[in-house]
Structure formats: C-alpha cells, structure tokens
C-alpha positions as CSV (number, residue, x, y, z in Angstrom):
1,M,0.1,-0.1,-0.1
2,A,1.3,3.5,-1.0
3,T,0.4,6.8,0.1
4,I,-0.5,8.8,-3.2
5,L,-1.5,12.4,-3.5
6,I,-3.7,13.6,-6.3
7,T,-4.1,17.2,-7.0
8,G,-7.5,18.0,-8.7
9,G,-8.7,14.8,-6.9
10,A,-12.3,16.1,-6.7
11,G,-12.4,16.8,-10.4
12,F,-13.4,14.7,-13.2
13,I,-10.4,12.7,-13.9
14,G,-8.9,12.9,-10.6
15,S,-12.1,11.6,-8.8
16,H,-11.9,8.6,-11.0
17,L,-8.2,8.0,-10.5
18,A,-9.0,8.1,-6.6
19,D,-11.7,5.6,-6.9
20,A,-9.4,3.2,-8.7
21,L,-6.6,3.7,-6.5
22,V,-8.7,3.2,-3.3
23,L,-10.2,0.1,-4.8
24,Q,-6.5,-1.2,-4.9
25,S,-6.1,-0.5,-1.1
26,H,-3.7,2.5,-1.5
27,R,-3.9,5.4,0.7
28,V,-5.1,8.3,-1.2
29,V,-4.7,12.2,-0.5
30,I,-6.6,14.5,-2.4
31,V,-5.9,18.4,-2.8
32,D,-8.7,20.4,-4.7
33,N,-9.7,24.0,-4.4
34,L,-13.3,23.0,-5.6
35,S,-13.3,25.7,-8.3
36,R,-14.5,23.0,-10.6
37,G,-14.3,19.8,-8.6
38,K,-17.3,18.4,-6.5
39,K,-17.1,17.8,-2.7
40,E,-19.5,15.0,-3.1
41,R,-17.0,13.2,-5.8
42,V,-14.3,13.0,-3.2
43,N,-13.9,9.3,-2.3
44,K,-15.2,8.7,1.5
45,S,-11.8,6.6,2.0
46,A,-9.5,9.4,1.0
47,R,-8.1,12.3,3.0
48,F,-9.2,15.7,1.4
49,Y,-7.6,19.2,1.7
50,E,-9.3,22.1,0.3
51,T,-6.5,24.4,-0.9
52,D,-5.1,26.0,-4.1
53,I,-2.0,24.6,-5.5
54,E,-0.5,28.1,-5.8
55,N,-0.4,28.1,-1.9
56,Q,2.9,26.6,-1.3
57,T,2.6,27.0,2.5
58,N,-0.5,25.0,2.6
59,L,1.0,22.3,0.3
60,S,4.3,22.2,2.4
61,G,2.0,21.3,5.5
62,I,0.2,18.5,3.5
63,F,3.3,16.9,2.3
64,K,4.7,17.0,5.8
65,A,1.7,15.6,7.3
66,E,0.9,13.0,4.8
67,R,4.3,12.0,3.5
68,P,3.1,10.8,0.0
69,K,5.4,8.5,-2.1
70,Y,3.8,9.5,-5.4
71,V,2.2,12.6,-6.7
72,F,-0.4,12.8,-9.6
73,H,-0.7,16.3,-10.6
74,L,-4.1,16.7,-12.3
75,A,-5.4,20.1,-11.1
76,A,-5.3,22.9,-13.7
77,Q,-7.2,25.9,-15.2
78,I,-8.5,24.1,-18.1
79,D,-10.7,26.9,-19.8
80,V,-9.0,27.8,-23.1
81,R,-11.1,31.2,-23.4
82,K,-10.3,32.1,-19.9
83,S,-6.7,31.6,-20.5
84,V,-6.8,33.9,-23.3
85,E,-8.7,36.6,-21.5
86,Q,-6.6,36.1,-18.0
87,P,-3.3,34.5,-19.1
88,S,-1.7,35.7,-15.7
89,Q,-4.5,33.6,-13.7
90,D,-3.8,30.7,-15.9
91,A,-0.2,31.0,-15.5
92,M,-0.5,31.0,-11.6
93,A,-2.7,27.8,-11.6
94,N,-0.9,25.9,-14.4
95,I,2.7,26.9,-14.0
96,I,3.2,28.4,-10.5
97,G,0.9,25.7,-8.9
98,T,3.3,23.0,-10.8
99,I,6.5,24.5,-9.7
100,N,5.3,24.4,-6.1
101,L,4.5,20.9,-6.4
102,L,7.9,20.1,-8.1
103,E,9.8,21.7,-5.4
104,L,8.0,19.7,-2.6
105,S,8.4,16.5,-4.6
106,A,11.9,17.0,-5.0
107,S,12.5,18.0,-1.3
108,H,10.3,15.0,0.0
109,Q,12.0,12.5,-2.4
110,I,8.9,11.6,-4.2
111,E,9.4,8.3,-6.2
112,K,7.3,9.5,-9.2
113,F,5.7,12.7,-10.4
114,I,2.7,12.0,-12.9
115,F,1.5,14.9,-14.9
116,A,-1.8,15.2,-16.9
117,S,-0.8,17.4,-19.9
118,S,-2.9,18.3,-23.0
119,G,-2.2,16.8,-26.6
120,G,-4.8,19.1,-28.2
121,A,-3.7,22.3,-26.7
122,L,0.0,21.6,-26.9
123,Y,0.4,20.6,-30.6
124,G,-1.6,23.4,-32.2
125,D,-2.8,23.3,-35.8
126,K,0.7,22.9,-37.7
127,A,1.4,19.4,-36.5
128,P,0.9,16.4,-38.7
129,L,-2.0,14.2,-37.8
130,P,-2.3,11.8,-35.9
131,T,0.4,13.8,-34.1
132,P,3.2,11.9,-32.4
133,E,5.2,13.1,-29.4
134,T,8.2,14.0,-31.8
135,R,9.1,13.5,-35.4
136,N,12.9,13.2,-36.3
137,N,13.8,13.7,-32.7
138,M,12.3,17.1,-33.0
139,A,9.5,18.4,-30.7
140,L,6.2,19.2,-32.3
141,A,4.7,21.5,-29.7
142,N,3.3,24.7,-31.0
143,P,0.4,25.7,-28.6
144,S,-1.9,28.3,-30.0
145,S,-3.5,29.6,-26.5
146,P,-2.0,30.7,-23.1
147,Y,-3.5,27.4,-21.8
148,G,-1.2,25.2,-24.1
149,I,1.7,27.4,-23.6
150,A,1.4,27.1,-19.7
151,K,1.0,23.1,-20.2
152,L,4.4,23.2,-22.2
153,C,6.1,25.3,-19.8
154,A,5.0,23.0,-16.8
155,E,6.3,20.0,-19.0
156,N,9.7,21.8,-19.4
157,Y,9.8,22.3,-15.6
158,I,9.3,18.7,-15.1
159,L,12.1,17.8,-17.5
160,F,14.3,20.4,-15.4
161,F,13.6,18.9,-12.2
162,S,14.2,15.3,-13.7
163,R,17.6,16.6,-15.0
164,S,18.7,18.5,-12.0
165,V,17.6,16.3,-9.0
166,G,16.5,13.0,-10.7
167,L,12.7,13.2,-10.1
168,P,11.3,10.4,-11.9
169,Y,8.2,11.5,-14.0
170,S,5.6,10.3,-16.5
171,I,3.9,13.0,-18.7
172,L,0.7,12.1,-20.1
173,R,-0.6,14.3,-23.1
174,L,-4.2,13.7,-23.1
175,A,-6.8,13.8,-25.8
176,N,-10.2,15.1,-25.1
177,V,-11.3,13.0,-22.1
178,Y,-14.9,12.5,-21.8
179,G,-17.2,10.2,-19.6
180,P,-19.5,10.0,-16.5
181,F,-19.3,12.7,-13.9
182,Q,-17.7,15.2,-16.2
183,N,-18.6,18.8,-15.3
184,C,-20.8,20.2,-18.0
185,E,-20.3,23.9,-16.8
186,G,-18.2,26.3,-18.4
187,E,-16.1,25.7,-21.7
188,A,-14.3,22.4,-21.6
189,G,-16.0,19.0,-22.0
190,V,-18.1,19.3,-25.2
191,I,-19.7,15.7,-24.8
192,A,-20.8,16.4,-21.4
193,I,-22.2,20.0,-22.2
194,F,-24.2,18.6,-25.3
195,I,-25.5,15.6,-23.2
196,H,-26.7,17.9,-20.6
197,T,-28.1,20.5,-22.8
198,Y,-30.1,17.9,-24.9
199,L,-31.4,16.1,-21.8
200,R,-32.8,19.7,-20.8
201,G,-34.7,19.8,-24.0
202,K,-32.6,22.5,-25.3
203,P,-30.3,22.7,-28.6
204,P,-26.4,22.7,-27.8
205,V,-24.4,25.6,-29.1
206,I,-21.3,24.8,-31.4
207,Y,-18.7,27.7,-32.0
208,G,-17.8,27.8,-35.6
209,T,-18.6,25.7,-38.3
210,G,-18.6,22.3,-36.2
211,E,-16.2,20.8,-38.8
212,Q,-13.1,21.3,-36.3
213,T,-12.0,17.9,-35.0
214,R,-11.0,16.2,-31.7
215,D,-9.7,13.0,-30.4
216,F,-12.2,11.8,-27.9
217,V,-11.0,9.2,-25.2
218,F,-13.0,7.8,-22.6
219,I,-12.4,8.1,-19.1
220,D,-11.9,4.5,-18.1
221,D,-9.2,4.2,-20.7
222,V,-7.4,7.3,-19.4
223,I,-7.2,6.0,-15.8
224,D,-6.0,2.9,-17.3
225,A,-3.3,4.9,-18.9
226,L,-2.4,6.9,-15.8
227,L,-1.9,3.7,-13.7
228,K,0.1,1.9,-16.2
229,S,2.4,5.0,-16.5
230,W,2.7,5.4,-12.8
231,R,3.9,1.6,-12.6
232,H,6.4,2.0,-15.6
233,K,9.8,2.3,-14.1
234,E,11.1,4.8,-16.9
235,S,10.3,8.3,-16.9
236,D,9.0,9.5,-20.4
237,I,6.3,11.5,-22.3
238,Y,3.1,9.7,-23.7
239,N,0.2,10.8,-26.1
240,I,-3.1,9.2,-24.8
241,G,-5.7,9.2,-27.4
242,T,-7.6,7.0,-29.9
243,G,-5.8,8.0,-33.1
244,S,-9.3,9.0,-34.7
245,E,-10.5,12.5,-35.8
246,T,-14.3,13.2,-35.0
247,S,-15.9,16.6,-35.9
248,I,-18.0,18.5,-33.3
249,N,-21.1,18.3,-35.7
250,K,-20.6,14.4,-35.7
251,I,-20.4,14.3,-31.8
252,A,-23.8,16.7,-31.8
253,Q,-25.4,14.1,-34.3
254,Q,-24.5,11.0,-32.3
255,I,-25.6,12.4,-29.0
256,K,-28.9,13.8,-30.7
257,T,-29.7,10.4,-32.1
258,Q,-29.0,8.3,-28.9
259,I,-31.0,10.8,-26.9
260,G,-33.9,10.8,-29.5
261,S,-33.9,14.6,-29.8
262,R,-35.1,16.5,-32.9
263,L,-33.3,19.8,-32.2
264,D,-30.5,20.9,-34.4
265,P,-27.4,22.5,-32.9
266,Q,-27.1,26.4,-32.9
267,Y,-23.8,28.0,-34.4
268,E,-22.0,30.9,-32.9
269,N,-18.6,32.6,-33.8
270,P,-15.5,30.4,-33.1
271,K,-13.7,31.0,-29.8
272,V,-10.2,32.3,-29.9
273,G,-7.3,30.0,-29.2
274,D,-9.3,26.9,-30.3
275,A,-7.3,24.3,-32.5
276,K,-8.9,23.4,-35.9
277,R,-8.1,19.9,-35.8
278,S,-6.7,17.4,-33.2
279,C,-5.7,13.7,-33.2
280,L,-3.0,11.9,-31.4
281,D,-0.6,9.3,-32.2
282,S,-0.4,6.9,-29.3
283,Q,1.8,4.2,-30.5
284,K,4.5,4.9,-27.8
285,A,2.1,4.3,-25.2
286,K,1.0,0.9,-26.8
287,H,4.6,-0.2,-27.1
288,K,6.1,0.9,-24.0
289,L,3.0,0.7,-21.6
290,S,0.9,-2.0,-23.3
291,W,-1.9,0.5,-23.4
292,K,-4.4,0.9,-26.1
293,P,-8.2,2.4,-25.7
294,K,-10.8,-0.2,-25.4
295,T,-14.1,1.9,-25.5
296,S,-15.6,3.0,-28.8
297,L,-17.0,6.5,-29.2
298,Q,-20.5,5.1,-29.5
299,Q,-20.0,2.9,-26.3
300,G,-18.6,5.8,-24.4
301,I,-21.3,8.4,-25.3
302,K,-23.8,5.8,-24.3
303,K,-22.3,5.2,-21.0
304,T,-22.1,9.0,-20.4
305,I,-25.7,9.6,-21.2
306,V,-26.8,6.8,-18.8
307,S,-24.7,8.4,-16.0
308,F,-26.2,11.9,-16.7
309,K,-29.9,10.4,-16.7
310,N,-29.0,8.7,-13.3
311,I,-27.8,12.2,-11.6
C-alpha cells in the first residue's frame, strides 16, 4: 500500500483516479480547491484538503503531514477562453502551481511525479495528424493559446527537475477526455455539455462551423493509462488518445440520435485559441505501456448519457 497524493482529486479525471486507487487499497490524499471539482465526488476513504496549489505554505504542510510517495498532478485551469482573457491567472494555476508541487516533490524525495498534460492544446494546428510526441527527434509542440503555452512550460519544468535532482516522472498528453461525472459547466467537456443540454430539451451551441475535429478518449481508458504510466519504471512523455478524428458536428449528431432529440445545434462565432484539428498518435504508449483504448466512441457516449440520466 502506497500513499498517493492527487491534485484535482475532486475533479472529473482525479475523482475517477482516486476511486481506482482506493479500490487497490492505496492510501489516497486529495488536494482540490473545488473551483470545478465537487465535494461529493471525493472518495470517502481519501484524506481531503481544500486548498489552491498556488499556496505553497498549505501544500508544504500537507506533504509534511501525509508523506506521499507518489504525486498525480491533475489540478489545472482548463478553460482555453479564460486563458486567453486572463493569461496571468492561467499561469498562476498551471505554471506556478506546478512549480510548487515539483519543489515539494523534490525535497520530499517523491518516487514518481505523474502529470496530466494536454495533447490538443500543446500541438496546435501545424503538427501532422495523427500527431506523435516527436518527429525526427524534434518536438512538435506549437500551442495556440496561453493554456497550451502553460502546459508546455509545466512540462519543461518537470524535465528540468528530472535532470537537476533526478525526479522520476510520467507526462501524459491527453486527448479530449469524456465520460460519467464530467463537469458540464464552463467551456471544457463538449460531450458532457451537449448531453446535458439535450437532456434539458435545448439545442447545444457549436462555436464555428462544427467541422473542427477532436480525438475523444473515454475516462476508463485514461485511468488505465495513468495507472500503467505510474507503474512503468522509465520516465517518459506519452500521447493518450484514440488516433481518430471526430468533428464536433458528428458528436452533436450522435448524441442527438442516442437521446432521441429532434433539435439541431445552434452555431455561434468560433472561440479564440481553439485548435482546428486534433488527433494523437499513441503508438509509444501502446509499445512501452501496453496501453490501448478499449471503449468505442458510441459505447462511451452511451455510458455517459446513462450516467447523466441517473444524476
């Protein structure tokens, strides 16, 4: 049994991860400021601290009290539009918060630091599709928003701490994650937002033409990837996606069909900073972690609709 600290553990991905680790009899410590996370999603068997990761004093006290062996860093400001409007606030959460955790992880000799990055925000619109982590040993990152810039900066700080103090790490560049208990408020999580809107008998809003594409990966597959990267001894960076592009229009149509709605989406102007296309090549994760997605988009949407109906 290991003591594992999860930042963002009351959020969508973090709460699913906490549930999985508790089931494996690990001691789980959750840090979340509840800006997007839900207190009711905190696993009853976990220790919970409500605080910002920007507050290093509070974090230091938690590290001293709980003495974690591993850190899963999932807490983030994930709203791309907010990052464009308020880049300094985005940087405080996504860069300064990460540095705070890295400093404490180094001083407490954490055995591995696992970071949830963003494939879609990191690569931008100029990368080849499906996008690998590198091509000809050259990085392909070209973020088009402050959110993506902050994620890339956080990755570079992790690599610096690995080189300077030997901190082991895994960086997972996630595609668009969806599934049960996803937050349907705000800008992130288009599948959850569309399902919630259709179930209320209203048409969803699509920004732009709807022909922009994303790589949608189901939450259970992401948790599997997080756990496998944690257990893997080597430090590395992995894309985690399906390798398939799906347009926002097709997502809306599939949800509309499964729910049985007759309402067509409404269209508004595109959002600044949004990538036009996104699709990840996850061959490295397949070969090194023996990971591959198991849930089809149709199956995943069906499971997500069922969960929303049961809320």
